[in-house]
All heavy atoms as an XYZ file, in Angstrom:
789
protein
N     -23.636    -25.514      2.844
C     -23.197    -24.776      4.071
C     -22.809    -25.794      5.111
O     -23.484    -26.787      5.299
C     -24.375    -23.900      4.558
C     -23.968    -23.064      5.766
S     -25.221    -21.996      6.468
C     -25.989    -21.218      5.092
N     -21.755    -25.568      5.779
C     -21.240    -26.451      6.833
C     -22.181    -26.307      8.072
O     -22.324    -25.223      8.612
C     -19.831    -26.054      7.189
C     -19.166    -26.972      8.182
O     -19.792    -27.430      9.120
N     -17.872    -27.235      7.953
N     -22.701    -27.392      8.546
C     -23.641    -27.397      9.713
C     -22.997    -26.909     10.963
O     -23.644    -26.380     11.848
C     -24.309    -28.741      9.886
C     -23.362    -29.833     10.381
C     -24.115    -31.128     10.582
C     -23.203    -32.226     11.114
N     -23.921    -33.469     11.371
N     -21.684    -27.072     11.075
C     -20.967    -26.604     12.286
C     -20.658    -25.089     12.240
O     -20.294    -24.548     13.236
C     -19.653    -27.401     12.429
C     -19.875    -28.895     12.592
C     -19.606    -29.758     11.595
C     -20.441    -29.348     13.808
C     -19.871    -31.096     11.767
C     -20.685    -30.680     13.973
C     -20.392    -31.582     12.929
O     -20.651    -32.889     13.110
N     -20.807    -24.515     11.083
C     -20.604    -23.085     10.920
C     -21.895    -22.339     10.650
O     -21.842    -21.209     10.140
C     -19.592    -22.828      9.784
C     -18.202    -23.425     10.011
C     -17.363    -23.183      8.795
C     -17.554    -22.908     11.268
N     -23.030    -22.935     10.931
C     -24.310    -22.315     10.517
C     -24.537    -20.944     11.146
O     -25.273    -20.143     10.632
C     -25.475    -23.242     10.850
C     -25.697    -23.523     12.336
C     -26.861    -24.474     12.514
C     -27.065    -24.751     13.991
N     -28.157    -25.676     14.218
N     -23.910    -20.642     12.289
C     -24.088    -19.334     12.956
C     -22.885    -18.394     12.732
O     -22.748    -17.451     13.448
C     -24.278    -19.551     14.441
C     -25.604    -20.303     14.692
O     -26.596    -20.075     14.034
N     -25.546    -21.162     15.671
N     -22.053    -18.726     11.729
C     -20.896    -17.857     11.418
C     -21.344    -16.489     11.068
O     -22.154    -16.309     10.140
C     -20.036    -18.514     10.299
C     -18.810    -17.732      9.890
C     -17.756    -17.829     11.033
C     -18.207    -18.293      8.616
N     -20.845    -15.454     11.802
C     -21.252    -14.118     11.515
C     -20.065    -13.118     11.625
O     -20.262    -11.932     11.530
C     -22.410    -13.657     12.338
C     -22.104    -13.631     13.827
O     -20.991    -13.911     14.234
N     -23.095    -13.294     14.631
N     -18.875    -13.671     11.944
C     -17.758    -12.768     12.161
C     -16.491    -13.421     11.577
O     -16.293    -14.605     11.708
C     -17.532    -12.533     13.679
C     -16.361    -11.636     14.020
C     -16.343    -11.561     15.565
N     -15.132    -10.822     15.965
C     -15.110     -9.487     16.131
N     -16.146     -8.760     15.895
N     -13.970     -8.927     16.579
N     -15.649    -12.549     10.957
C     -14.364    -13.067     10.451
C     -13.246    -12.350     11.224
O     -13.294    -11.134     11.400
C     -14.189    -12.741      8.960
C     -15.296    -13.360      8.160
C     -12.819    -13.230      8.462
C     -15.290    -12.927      6.671
N     -12.270    -13.104     11.708
C     -11.120    -12.594     12.389
C      -9.862    -13.045     11.702
O      -9.724    -14.259     11.419
C     -11.110    -12.976     13.814
C     -12.276    -12.440     14.639
C     -12.210    -12.800     16.099
O     -11.297    -13.543     16.517
O     -13.138    -12.350     16.833
N      -8.949    -12.128     11.337
C      -7.723    -12.468     10.697
C      -6.563    -12.190     11.677
O      -6.455    -11.051     12.172
C      -7.489    -11.631      9.456
C      -8.303    -12.090      8.259
C      -9.433    -11.363      7.909
C      -7.915    -13.186      7.531
C     -10.190    -11.773      6.814
C      -8.663    -13.604      6.446
C      -9.815    -12.905      6.104
N      -5.692    -13.163     11.876
C      -4.386    -12.895     12.511
C      -3.497    -12.552     11.385
O      -3.042    -13.405     10.627
C      -3.904    -14.125     13.286
C      -2.492    -13.824     13.873
C      -4.818    -14.525     14.387
N      -3.239    -11.279     11.205
C      -2.501    -10.789     10.014
C      -1.013    -11.150     10.119
O      -0.450    -11.578      9.115
C      -2.681     -9.259      9.923
C      -1.850     -8.684      8.735
C      -4.142     -8.888      9.740
N      -0.437    -11.033     11.273
C       0.907    -11.421     11.480
C       1.191    -11.723     12.980
O       0.413    -11.254     13.806
C       1.915    -10.314     11.046
O       3.271    -10.738     11.206
C       1.691     -9.010     11.760
N       2.218    -12.493     13.218
C       2.589    -12.661     14.666
C       3.748    -11.714     15.041
O       4.154    -11.671     16.139
C       2.980    -14.128     14.935
O       4.014    -14.476     14.045
C       1.811    -15.035     14.747
N       4.284    -11.045     14.010
C       5.374    -10.088     14.231
C       4.847     -8.872     14.987
O       3.686     -8.438     14.900
C       5.972     -9.619     12.938
N       5.722     -8.311     15.811
C       5.354     -7.099     16.608
C       6.639     -6.258     16.817
O       7.677     -6.821     17.179
C       4.751     -7.449     17.906
S       4.179     -6.005     18.861
N       6.500     -4.973     16.616
C       7.659     -4.085     16.809
C       7.729     -3.551     18.216
O       8.697     -2.885     18.621
C       7.599     -2.899     15.811
O       6.357     -2.246     15.994
N       6.674     -3.805     19.003
C       6.663     -3.372     20.400
C       7.570     -4.205     21.294
O       7.830     -5.389     20.991
N       7.982     -3.653     22.350
C       8.804     -4.402     23.330
C       8.137     -4.208     24.714
O       8.783     -3.883     25.671
C      10.219     -3.796     23.383
C      10.949     -3.822     22.030
C      11.650     -5.153     21.838
C      12.496     -5.030     20.608
N      12.231     -6.029     19.617
N       6.856     -4.489     24.756
C       6.067     -4.262     26.002
C       6.533     -5.222     27.096
O       6.517     -6.444     26.909
C       4.598     -4.401     25.726
S       3.986     -3.325     24.422
N       6.877     -4.687     28.218
C       7.369     -5.502     29.354
C       6.221     -6.371     29.894
O       6.487     -7.471     30.363
C       7.887     -4.608     30.494
C       9.165     -3.884     30.117
C       9.700     -3.123     31.273
C      10.865     -2.259     30.961
N      12.064     -3.003     30.602
N       4.966     -5.934     29.735
C       3.865     -6.701     30.244
C       3.346     -7.770     29.347
O       2.471     -8.574     29.658
C       2.677     -5.767     30.601
C       2.119     -5.120     29.407
N       2.660     -3.939     28.863
C       1.100     -5.424     28.583
C       1.966     -3.606     27.769
N       1.004     -4.473     27.568
N       3.890     -7.854     28.113
C       3.413     -8.801     27.094
C       3.701    -10.255     27.526
O       4.851    -10.600     27.823
C       4.063     -8.559     25.750
S       3.469     -9.643     24.466
N       2.687    -11.040     27.542
C       2.869    -12.465     27.944
C       3.281    -13.342     26.767
O       3.544    -14.517     26.927
C       1.531    -12.989     28.524
O       0.557    -12.951     27.549
N       3.355    -12.783     25.565
C       3.656    -13.542     24.406
C       5.108    -13.716     24.067
O       5.518    -14.464     23.200
C       2.957    -12.915     23.160
C       1.425    -12.907     23.271
C       0.871    -14.313     23.410
O       1.206    -15.151     22.671
N      -0.019    -14.467     24.404
N       5.986    -12.947     24.771
C       7.376    -13.016     24.529
C       7.767    -12.244     23.227
O       7.089    -11.393     22.776
N       8.965    -12.619     22.719
C       9.443    -11.970     21.504
C       8.574    -12.317     20.294
O       8.175    -13.454     20.121
C      10.898    -12.405     21.204
C      11.886    -11.803     22.233
O      11.539    -10.766     22.839
O      12.927    -12.436     22.395
N       8.301    -11.325     19.489
C       7.528    -11.512     18.271
C       8.342    -11.195     17.063
O       8.042    -10.247     16.293
C       6.255    -10.644     18.304
C       5.185    -11.107     19.244
N       4.413    -12.186     19.006
C       4.866    -10.644     20.438
C       3.592    -12.367     20.026
N       3.883    -11.431     20.930
N       9.410    -11.881     16.850
C      10.250    -11.723     15.695
C       9.878    -12.812     14.728
O      10.185    -13.947     14.916
C      11.744    -11.776     16.077
C      12.055    -10.715     17.158
C      12.584    -11.592     14.839
C      13.437    -10.895     17.767
N       9.166    -12.401     13.695
C       8.627    -13.372     12.760
C       8.362    -12.752     11.398
O       8.036    -11.604     11.324
C       7.308    -13.950     13.342
O       6.674    -14.746     12.380
N       8.498    -13.534     10.385
C       8.096    -13.142      9.043
C       6.777    -13.734      8.639
O       6.324    -13.564      7.484
C       9.164    -13.531      7.997
C      10.451    -12.713      8.183
O      10.391    -11.572      8.548
N      11.546    -13.348      7.926
N       6.120    -14.393      9.569
C       4.794    -15.013      9.256
C       3.769    -13.874      9.088
O       3.625    -12.975      9.942
C       4.314    -15.889     10.380
C       5.186    -17.130     10.557
O       5.871    -17.514      9.580
O       5.129    -17.733     11.601
N       3.064    -13.899      7.987
C       2.017    -12.917      7.732
C       1.028    -13.521      6.708
O       1.385    -14.399      5.948
C       2.566    -11.634      7.194
C       3.560    -11.739      6.053
C       4.273    -10.428      5.788
N       5.110    -10.108      6.900
C       5.486     -8.899      7.220
N       5.150     -7.903      6.486
N       6.235     -8.682      8.272
N      -0.169    -12.990      6.813
C      -1.212    -13.498      5.903
C      -1.036    -12.884      4.531
O      -0.611    -11.712      4.422
C      -2.622    -13.187      6.506
C      -3.660    -13.964      5.778
C      -2.925    -11.682      6.429
C      -4.991    -13.978      6.497
N      -1.319    -13.639      3.505
C      -1.273    -13.065      2.158
C      -2.558    -12.244      1.890
O      -3.670    -12.713      2.130
N      -2.377    -11.060      1.457
C      -3.492    -10.163      1.173
C      -4.466    -10.705      0.194
O      -5.673    -10.608      0.347
N      -3.976    -11.252     -0.916
C      -4.865    -11.787     -1.978
C      -5.646    -12.965     -1.467
O      -6.832    -13.084     -1.777
C      -4.073    -12.226     -3.173
C      -3.451    -11.012     -3.918
O      -3.981     -9.921     -3.866
N      -2.300    -11.257     -4.576
N      -5.039    -13.843     -0.711
C      -5.765    -15.007     -0.155
C      -6.830    -14.533      0.870
O      -7.931    -15.096      0.907
C      -4.767    -15.967      0.536
C      -3.992    -16.778     -0.460
C      -3.114    -17.773      0.207
C      -2.310    -18.567     -0.800
N      -1.501    -19.607     -0.247
N      -6.474    -13.585      1.716
C      -7.420    -13.059      2.699
C      -8.622    -12.445      2.043
O      -9.789    -12.635      2.375
C      -6.753    -12.088      3.628
N      -8.342    -11.613      0.984
C      -9.406    -10.953      0.242
C     -10.352    -11.975     -0.395
O     -11.568    -11.886     -0.268
C      -8.745    -10.080     -0.830
C      -9.742     -9.335     -1.695
C      -9.038     -8.481     -2.765
O      -8.046     -8.964     -3.356
O      -9.480     -7.386     -2.988
N      -9.769    -13.007     -1.026
C     -10.608    -14.038     -1.651
C     -11.379    -14.818     -0.654
O     -12.545    -15.189     -0.855
C      -9.751    -14.966     -2.493
C     -10.574    -15.910     -3.346
C     -11.492    -15.189     -4.300
O     -11.045    -14.341     -5.032
N     -12.784    -15.559     -4.280
N     -10.784    -15.075      0.518
C     -11.464    -15.765      1.612
C     -12.741    -14.990      2.052
O     -13.795    -15.587      2.283
C     -10.559    -16.007      2.782
N     -12.628    -13.648      2.157
C     -13.780    -12.831      2.507
C     -14.881    -12.995      1.465
O     -16.020    -13.200      1.844
C     -13.340    -11.347      2.671
C     -12.408    -11.235      3.856
C     -14.588    -10.496      2.832
C     -11.702     -9.905      3.961
N     -14.531    -12.898      0.229
C     -15.558    -13.008     -0.831
C     -16.189    -14.443     -0.787
O     -17.386    -14.542     -0.911
C     -14.955    -12.779     -2.195
C     -14.484    -11.317     -2.416
C     -13.330    -11.088     -3.106
C     -15.183    -10.251     -1.910
C     -12.852     -9.816     -3.263
C     -14.742     -8.944     -2.051
C     -13.591     -8.719     -2.807
N     -15.367    -15.471     -0.582
C     -15.886    -16.828     -0.579
C     -16.820    -17.037      0.638
O     -17.912    -17.603      0.483
C     -14.760    -17.841     -0.533
C     -13.962    -17.912     -1.842
O     -14.423    -17.338     -2.820
O     -12.822    -18.478     -1.767
N     -16.359    -16.595      1.828
C     -17.186    -16.756      3.016
C     -18.506    -15.980      2.887
O     -19.582    -16.514      3.214
C     -16.411    -16.321      4.255
C     -15.246    -17.326      4.501
C     -17.289    -16.210      5.474
C     -14.217    -16.797      5.523
N     -18.435    -14.780      2.344
C     -19.615    -13.962      2.213
C     -20.641    -14.510      1.190
O     -21.810    -14.164      1.221
C     -19.272    -12.513      1.871
S     -18.518    -11.635      3.257
N     -20.162    -15.367      0.334
C     -21.101    -15.988     -0.632
C     -21.925    -17.092      0.069
O     -22.960    -17.529     -0.510
C     -20.346    -16.551     -1.824
O     -19.639    -17.756     -1.444
N     -21.565    -17.470      1.261
C     -22.319    -18.491      1.968
C     -22.898    -18.079      3.325
O     -23.821    -18.730      3.817
C     -21.378    -19.739      2.270
C     -20.899    -20.384      1.031
N     -21.647    -21.156      0.202
C     -19.653    -20.335      0.450
C     -20.937    -21.566     -0.819
N     -19.714    -21.089     -0.668
N     -22.385    -17.008      3.897
C     -22.796    -16.586      5.250
C     -23.036    -15.089      5.280
O     -22.419    -14.339      4.557
C     -21.714    -16.930      6.264
C     -21.368    -18.419      6.345
C     -20.310    -18.895      5.600
C     -22.156    -19.274      7.094
C     -19.990    -20.251      5.633
C     -21.871    -20.633      7.164
C     -20.784    -21.094      6.404
O     -20.492    -22.416      6.456
N     -23.907    -14.663      6.191
C     -24.135    -13.236      6.429
C     -23.140    -12.812      7.493
O     -23.272    -13.132      8.699
C     -25.568    -13.040      6.906
C     -25.853    -11.643      7.455
C     -25.783    -10.585      6.330
C     -26.203     -9.240      6.930
N     -25.159     -8.310      7.055
N     -22.071    -12.112      7.113
C     -21.069    -11.693      8.053
C     -21.384    -10.273      8.530
O     -21.637     -9.335      7.750
C     -19.661    -11.725      7.344
C     -19.353    -13.119      6.817
C     -18.583    -11.208      8.280
C     -19.311    -14.169      7.882
N     -21.392    -10.136      9.899
C     -21.733     -8.860     10.516
C     -20.506     -8.009     10.912
O     -20.683     -6.824     11.162
C     -22.578     -9.133     11.763
C     -23.902     -9.817     11.441
O     -24.459     -9.459     10.404
O     -24.298    -10.664     12.240
N     -19.352     -8.668     11.071
C     -18.211     -7.873     11.472
C     -16.925     -8.597     11.065
O     -16.885     -9.841     10.874
C     -18.189     -7.581     12.971
O     -18.026     -8.779     13.723
N     -15.848     -7.808     10.987
C     -14.563     -8.379     10.641
C     -13.525     -7.671     11.538
O     -13.638     -6.466     11.857
C     -14.244     -8.076      9.166
C     -12.916     -8.539      8.642
C     -13.082     -9.101      7.252
C     -11.891     -7.459      8.657
N     -12.537     -8.430     11.986
C     -11.460     -7.821     12.820
C     -10.105     -8.360     12.349
O      -9.981     -9.513     12.024
C     -11.677     -8.188     14.252
C     -10.670     -7.599     15.166
S     -11.109     -7.929     16.909
C      -9.802     -7.001     17.707
N      -9.151     -7.452     12.351
C      -7.766     -7.844     12.034
C      -6.948     -7.596     13.305
O      -7.076     -6.584     13.969
C      -7.221     -7.015     10.930
O      -7.385     -5.614     11.167
C      -7.839     -7.357      9.590
N      -6.135     -8.591     13.643
C      -5.276     -8.421     14.796
C      -4.042     -9.350     14.618
O      -3.860     -9.901     13.549
C      -6.027     -8.777     16.130
C      -6.556    -10.211     16.188
C      -5.848    -11.161     16.899
C      -7.724    -10.566     15.582
C      -6.309    -12.440     16.973
C      -8.218    -11.832     15.658
C      -7.503    -12.766     16.331
N      -3.255     -9.479     15.626
C      -2.060    -10.344     15.516
C      -1.041     -9.829     16.526
O      -1.402     -9.310     17.593
N       0.166     -9.901     16.072
C       1.225     -9.189     16.763
C       0.958     -7.704     16.561
O       0.301     -7.055     17.384
N       1.348     -7.172     15.410
C       1.044     -5.754     15.024
C       0.615     -5.775     13.588
O       1.440     -5.785     12.673
C       2.278     -4.882     15.233
C       2.069     -3.486     14.778
C       0.769     -2.861     15.313
O       0.696     -2.511     16.466
O      -0.152     -2.685     14.466
N      -0.708     -5.758     13.323
C      -1.206     -5.859     11.945
C      -0.748     -4.705     11.055
O      -0.606     -4.910      9.858
C      -2.733     -5.817     12.127
C      -2.959     -6.220     13.534
C      -1.799     -5.796     14.284
N      -0.439     -3.567     11.626
C      -0.032     -2.435     10.787
C       1.368     -2.636     10.213
O       1.802     -1.804      9.429
C      -0.124     -1.134     11.591
C      -1.516     -0.725     11.959
C      -1.547      0.479     12.837
C      -2.357     -0.496     10.731
N       2.044     -3.666     10.578
C       3.321     -4.004      9.918
C       3.026     -4.605      8.510
O       4.006     -4.806      7.719
C       4.135     -5.034     10.732
C       4.667     -4.534     12.081
C       5.288     -5.649     12.877
C       5.645     -3.409     11.834
N       1.808     -4.874      8.227
C       1.439     -5.484      6.911
C       0.359     -4.603      6.226
O      -0.774     -5.064      6.019
C       0.901     -6.895      7.093
S       2.010     -7.951      8.017
N       0.687     -3.388      5.882
C      -0.351     -2.487      5.356
C      -0.973     -2.983      4.053
O      -2.163     -2.729      3.849
C       0.387     -1.142      5.158
C       1.866     -1.519      5.069
C       2.001     -2.736      5.928
N      -0.223     -3.672      3.202
C      -0.805     -4.119      1.936
C      -1.884     -5.146      2.194
O      -2.981     -5.118      1.571
C       0.271     -4.749      1.066
C       1.397     -3.806      0.683
C       2.497     -3.698      1.743
O       2.559     -4.526      2.634
O       3.312     -2.770      1.617
N      -1.623     -6.103      3.116
C      -2.656     -7.097      3.433
C      -3.862     -6.425      4.078
O      -5.021     -6.731      3.782
C      -2.073     -8.164      4.351
N      -3.654     -5.477      4.989
C      -4.756     -4.796      5.642
C      -5.556     -4.059      4.625
O      -6.838     -4.032      4.724
C      -4.215     -3.805      6.674
C      -3.818     -4.408      8.022
C      -3.346     -3.308      8.978
C      -4.941     -5.179      8.671
N      -4.951     -3.378      3.707
C      -5.708     -2.670      2.671
C      -6.600     -3.634      1.885
O      -7.792     -3.298      1.641
C      -4.777     -1.923      1.710
S      -4.053     -0.464      2.465
N      -6.094     -4.779      1.474
C      -6.900     -5.752      0.759
C      -8.045     -6.275      1.611
O      -9.161     -6.427      1.112
C      -6.039     -6.863      0.208
C      -5.137     -6.432     -0.899
C      -4.364     -7.582     -1.530
C      -3.564     -7.141     -2.692
N      -4.312     -7.112     -3.916
N      -7.769     -6.588      2.862
C      -8.819     -7.093      3.764
C      -9.869     -6.068      3.946
O     -11.083     -6.343      3.846
C      -8.164     -7.537      5.107
C      -7.308     -8.765      4.906
C      -9.261     -7.747      6.171
C      -6.438     -9.128      6.098
N      -9.484     -4.837      4.223
C     -10.465     -3.795      4.474
C     -11.230     -3.373      3.221
O     -12.421     -3.034      3.225
C      -9.802     -2.593      5.166
C      -9.402     -2.890      6.558
N      -8.880     -1.953      7.394
C      -9.445     -4.063      7.261
C      -8.625     -2.496      8.568
N      -8.907     -3.765      8.505
N     -10.556     -3.468      2.049
C     -11.253     -3.196      0.778
C     -12.327     -4.255      0.584
O     -13.456     -3.907      0.232
C     -10.256     -3.274     -0.363
C     -10.902     -3.371     -1.717
C     -11.445     -2.231     -2.353
C     -11.030     -4.606     -2.400
C     -12.082     -2.295     -3.572
C     -11.650     -4.700     -3.599
C     -12.193     -3.565     -4.187
O     -12.784     -3.670     -5.422
N     -12.002     -5.517      0.796
C     -12.993     -6.581      0.592
C     -14.152     -6.420      1.578
O     -15.330     -6.632      1.207
C     -12.331     -7.971      0.754
N     -13.840     -6.086      2.837
C     -14.846     -5.900      3.817
C     -15.806     -4.777      3.405
O     -17.031     -4.879      3.473
C     -14.233     -5.603      5.210
N     -15.246     -3.723      2.966
C     -16.065     -2.524      2.514
C     -16.919     -2.969      1.338
O     -18.089     -2.614      1.261
C     -15.127     -1.368      2.113
C     -15.884     -0.107      1.773
C     -14.980      1.046      1.574
C     -15.784      2.307      1.218
N     -14.870      3.461      1.044
N     -16.332     -3.662      0.361
C     -17.094     -4.068     -0.831
C     -18.209     -4.996     -0.470
O     -19.290     -4.990     -1.084
C     -16.132     -4.799     -1.783
C     -16.742     -5.056     -3.123
C     -15.677     -5.461     -4.170
C     -16.359     -5.629     -5.495
N     -15.447     -5.889     -6.539
N     -18.050     -5.858      0.556
C     -19.088     -6.784      1.028
C     -20.003     -6.178      2.123
O     -20.777     -6.866      2.718
C     -18.487     -8.060      1.519
C     -17.605     -8.757      0.457
S     -18.466     -9.085     -1.102
C     -19.703    -10.271     -0.635
N     -19.813     -4.885      2.387
C     -20.614     -4.127      3.394
C     -20.469     -4.751      4.804
O     -21.449     -4.878      5.520
C     -22.078     -4.119      3.014
C     -22.309     -3.277      1.791
O     -21.774     -2.219      1.645
N     -23.060     -3.814      0.861
N     -19.252     -5.133      5.173
C     -18.949     -5.661      6.479
C     -18.249     -4.585      7.300
O     -17.199     -4.100      6.905
C     -18.012     -6.879      6.424
C     -18.531     -7.962      5.513
C     -17.772     -7.434      7.817
C     -17.539     -9.046      5.235
N     -18.846     -4.177      8.438
C     -18.091     -3.287      9.316
C     -16.848     -3.970      9.850
O     -16.908     -5.168     10.155
C     -19.104     -2.955     10.445
C     -20.376     -3.596     10.085
C     -20.089     -4.602      8.962
N     -15.776     -3.245      9.982
C     -14.598     -3.872     10.621
C     -14.264     -3.072     11.884
O     -14.285     -1.853     11.899
C     -13.395     -4.059      9.688
C     -13.118     -2.942      8.737
C     -12.150     -1.985      9.036
C     -13.729     -2.898      7.518
C     -11.874     -0.984      8.121
C     -13.515     -1.886      6.627
C     -12.532     -0.928      6.931
N     -13.957     -3.780     12.926
C     -13.844     -3.242     14.274
C     -12.695     -2.236     14.441
O     -12.801     -1.324     15.207
C     -13.664     -4.372     15.319
C     -14.936     -5.251     15.386
O     -15.940     -4.870     14.865
O     -14.821     -6.330     15.994
N     -11.596     -2.463     13.757
C     -10.452     -1.568     13.975
C     -10.285     -0.564     12.850
O      -9.196     -0.065     12.600
C      -9.142     -2.359     14.259
C      -9.004     -3.602     13.394
O      -9.857     -3.844     12.506
N      -8.029     -4.338     13.673
N     -11.371     -0.229     12.181
C     -11.345      0.752     11.083
C     -10.830      2.154     11.529
O     -10.028      2.715     10.799
C     -12.750      0.897     10.504
C     -12.860      1.886      9.405
C     -14.285      1.985      8.890
C     -14.433      2.991      7.798
N     -15.852      3.122      7.374
N     -11.237      2.608     12.665
C     -10.827      3.930     13.109
C      -9.311      4.001     13.274
O      -8.667      4.937     12.862
C     -11.520      4.277     14.458
C     -11.152      5.637     14.997
C     -11.821      5.861     16.358
N     -11.584      4.843     17.323
C     -10.429      4.748     18.060
N      -9.466      5.558     17.862
N     -10.275      3.735     18.915
N      -8.723      2.978     13.880
C      -7.268      2.956     14.082
C      -6.545      2.931     12.695
O      -5.613      3.698     12.521
C      -6.846      1.720     14.945
C      -7.454      1.838     16.318
C      -5.346      1.568     14.984
C      -7.384      0.524     17.117
N      -7.045      2.127     11.833
C      -6.442      2.004     10.514
C      -6.523      3.352      9.774
O      -5.528      3.795      9.144
C      -7.165      0.913      9.726
C      -6.543      0.612      8.385
C      -5.366     -0.136      8.343
C      -7.084      1.010      7.235
C      -4.740     -0.463      7.137
C      -6.519      0.739      6.018
C      -5.361     -0.034      5.961
N      -7.692      4.016      9.852
C      -7.847      5.302      9.172
C      -6.948      6.345      9.738
O      -6.365      7.164      8.987
C      -9.274      5.776      9.298
C     -10.236      5.010      8.396
C     -11.688      5.420      8.620
O     -12.063      5.898      9.678
N     -12.478      5.208      7.590
N      -6.726      6.416     11.061
C      -5.858      7.372     11.662
C      -4.415      7.102     11.217
O      -3.691      8.047     10.907
C      -5.978      7.312     13.159
C      -7.245      7.861     13.735
C      -7.379      7.622     15.223
O      -6.635      6.887     15.841
N      -8.371      8.273     15.821
N      -4.003      5.882     11.170
C      -2.625      5.584     10.838
C      -2.337      5.889      9.333
O      -1.309      6.448      9.051
C      -2.382      4.081     11.076
C      -1.022      3.566     10.624
C      -0.013      3.725     11.707
C       1.285      3.086     11.287
N       2.361      3.302     12.177
N      -3.257      5.626      8.460
C      -3.040      5.835      7.037
C      -3.814      6.959      6.411
O      -3.880      7.073      5.191
C      -3.278      4.533      6.266
C      -2.237      3.503      6.658
C      -2.462      2.564      7.596
C      -0.948      3.606      6.156
C      -1.502      1.633      7.978
C       0.061      2.698      6.540
C      -0.236      1.714      7.436
O       0.744      0.891      7.824
N      -4.511      7.734      7.227
C      -5.290      8.926      6.787
C      -6.216      8.597      5.670
O      -6.315      9.271      4.650
C      -4.297     10.024      6.331
C      -3.253     10.429      7.370
C      -3.908     11.134      8.515
C      -2.824     11.702      9.425
N      -2.842     11.254     10.753
N      -6.996      7.512      5.796
C      -7.973      7.141      4.809
C      -9.362      7.417      5.325
O      -9.603      7.484      6.531
C      -7.878      5.629      4.478
C      -6.602      5.264      3.842
C      -6.546      3.765      3.503
O      -7.504      3.045      3.694
N      -5.431      3.349      2.989
N     -10.298      7.499      4.419
C     -11.738      7.668      4.781
C     -12.513      6.467      4.416
O     -12.319      5.730      3.596
C     -12.336      8.853      4.072
C     -11.637     10.149      4.525
O     -11.421     10.330      5.712
N     -11.415     11.049      3.578
């Protein structure tokens, strides 16, 4: 176990920097990007991290994470399998009508 991460209890994924919104108040500027996290790598990272640390929560964010539903499904599947609550589960369920 890494001594600098001994208190690790939360995983946060920046799923993508892309965003379909054109919010005037956004301080980030244009979010036209193809950068996104790979679902398989994110899923494996969750399993690997959980084999060493007790993770209490997981959050996905970025530009607009829902632009990458496949990656989100893999991340949330892994979180559920590892019994990790994820902070934006309600929003994800409403968007994709999942339980």
